[in-house]
Steps between C-alpha positions, in 0.01 A plus 500: 500500500648832393518787749270783434690790343431841648487792264804728518439809713601835362767691701331740742650848566472730806175672561487878553429447869810284542718757323367783716556299819856417392572865421359604836720250685808611305425866569449425869829312520683776312354761737609304805848452354526872423397591853770270633764652274385851586518422873853364462608807302344739753660316790835511326464874433403563864797303631735672254368843601556420867851374433581811296355714779708325764817537294426868449431548870828329586681728258338810656581397856853415391541850357353649818751309713786605271402867525465492877816295536700773323352806670764766554484800731672766293441772765388723212140383467291258709617145453143373521166678508133397466216751449206258486511437125870494409804350669818680400849381577859546395695186416853409403529437128818429306734794568232740624153526652149457364176651624228232494127564540239229564159648428141378515312682225151401384529145630839451333822453693774681311875535548701793370877536507714800424820486305823439691575810707855585603490838677288683757336735249374232264394289799281779634359561152418130466335495842282800418409348165357197681224730628397595147442155353192443282552130437614517139857619541799305364618262767146423620376141505157369599571204726158388623138568408186519717673603821248661736729647765869531586621563852851525635612459862844549649670327790704713741739343745459799729135410561527129409172524309349541154339834421340675205773630271310827455501597865812376677872504461827539682679829454871504430762766456713494188778371721303178550368522860133416538231620736149366535239731356244573233548680176217716379668598173624157391369562147752777433865473412722566799791744480853375533532641854284479810251227584358245261295182517719195552447174320281251687622156599230317304230562239168319465302509176128417497322466164126431496375364169169608352220310332605308191867487595696183437602504865244515778531654843800693629871463433743582783876532465733591788852612412777569748721793407871463556662833577861542386 
């Protein structure tokens, strides 16, 4: 007995519904894959931004420590002075002296340096020029963005305490002897004779970062000054 032969069936294609379902699944999978890639990219960018921010912050604090570590009392102008917005100092540089100004201007921490100064007249001119800065002079660099406040404190061995750099200081004669006291005109250049404000024994920098800054909270740096 011969087996019954079944008629050959024609090849059947995909229906429209099946194609639409397949396209929907592919689109869903592609969307999920894209979200994963986007998340990885964003995470990488965030980590890279934080690393760049940390490296920049380390560079800034390193420069701060270098400036304070080379402070020089020339006895012609104040060696260090803070007026609430700008810290000015004189530092040893190559075969002369530089006037350096750290300024908080519009949420930006900037550093300005004069050229190398080698005599009393140019030193006094450079010191006075540091009071006329607009933020776009040659020698000005923007170091950090989104800084809300900058405060500077000084440590005096005579009182064994930290105090606001705007209000307190030891007074010294140009011969080098010091006496405890306060200076009400610390923002002005001192003459070469008479009393002047002596360098403190330590400087504390406090930077408070604003909203949107790479760094959150407050940065504190304490530097001990070594007097020659």
